[in-house]
C-alpha positions in Angstrom: -61.3 86.3 1.5 -58.4 88.7 1.5 -56.0 85.9 0.4 -58.3 85.0 -2.4 -58.7 88.6 -3.6 -54.9 89.1 -3.3 -54.2 86.0 -5.5 -56.8 87.1 -8.0 -55.3 90.6 -8.3 -51.8 89.0 -8.6 -52.9 86.6 -11.3 -54.6 89.4 -13.2 -51.5 91.6 -13.0 -49.3 88.7 -14.1 -51.6 88.0 -17.1 -51.7 91.7 -18.1 -47.9 92.0 -17.9 -47.3 88.9 -20.0 -49.8 90.1 -22.6 -48.1 93.5 -22.7 -44.6 92.0 -22.9 -45.6 89.6 -25.7 -45.8 92.5 -28.1 -42.6 94.3 -27.0 -40.2 92.5 -29.3 -36.5 93.1 -28.7 -37.0 94.7 -25.3 -36.2 93.4 -21.8 -37.9 94.2 -18.6 -37.3 92.6 -15.2 -40.6 92.6 -13.2 -40.9 91.5 -9.6 -44.1 90.3 -8.0 -45.2 90.0 -4.4 -46.7 86.5 -4.0 -48.5 85.0 -1.1 -46.1 83.2 1.3 -47.9 79.9 0.7 -46.4 79.8 -2.8 -42.9 78.4 -3.3 -42.7 78.3 -7.1 -44.3 79.6 -10.2 -43.9 77.6 -13.4 -44.7 78.4 -17.0 -45.3 75.8 -19.7 -44.9 76.5 -23.4 -44.4 73.8 -25.9 -41.2 74.3 -27.9 -40.3 72.7 -31.2 -36.5 73.1 -30.5 -36.2 72.3 -26.8 -33.0 73.0 -24.8 -32.0 71.6 -21.5 -30.1 74.6 -20.5 -31.7 76.6 -17.7 -35.0 74.6 -18.2 -37.0 72.8 -15.6 -37.7 69.1 -16.0 -41.2 67.9 -16.4 -40.2 64.8 -14.4 -39.6 67.0 -11.4 -43.1 68.3 -11.5 -45.5 65.3 -11.8 -48.7 67.4 -11.1 -47.8 69.8 -13.9 -46.9 66.8 -16.2 -50.3 65.2 -15.4 -52.1 68.5 -16.2 -50.3 68.9 -19.5 -50.9 65.2 -20.4 -54.6 65.5 -19.6 -54.9 68.6 -21.8 -56.3 70.6 -18.9 -55.6 73.9 -20.8 -53.4 75.5 -18.1 -49.9 76.9 -18.7 -49.1 78.8 -15.5 -48.8 76.8 -12.3 -48.6 78.1 -8.7 -47.0 75.6 -6.4 -46.5 75.4 -2.6 -48.8 75.0 0.4 -51.4 76.7 -1.7 -51.5 75.8 -5.4 -53.4 76.6 -8.5 -53.1 77.0 -12.3 -54.4 79.3 -15.0 -54.1 79.9 -18.7 -52.4 83.0 -20.1 -52.6 83.4 -23.9 -49.1 84.8 -24.6 -46.9 82.7 -22.4 -43.6 81.9 -24.3 -40.9 80.0 -22.5 -38.4 80.3 -25.3 -36.5 77.0 -25.8 -37.9 75.4 -22.6 -41.1 73.4 -22.4 -41.2 74.2 -18.7 -39.6 77.1 -16.8 -40.0 77.4 -13.0 -39.0 80.1 -10.6 -38.7 79.8 -6.9 -40.2 82.6 -4.9 -38.1 84.5 -2.4 -40.9 84.5 0.2 -42.0 80.9 -0.3 -41.4 78.3 2.4 
């Protein structure tokens, strides 16, 4: 129960921070999150008209995410690792990348 509550609070904070950052044009903020140790990566999906391959993650490396996108599951934030999940956050913008993944420091 504590793990589930911790994940719910983390997801809520992430969603809130992204919504706030989406209206802060021209500013930069580096935000760190504590994630459950069962997570090894967090990925963000945002379709881009002008896609770049520089510093982007490849959809081919993440077949579960690719399947979710292809199936129109309506998720754009993916939590990967021993424990996984996905959610939708309205204001996710991955810039020139369709997919941008970040490895966690505490993940195994």
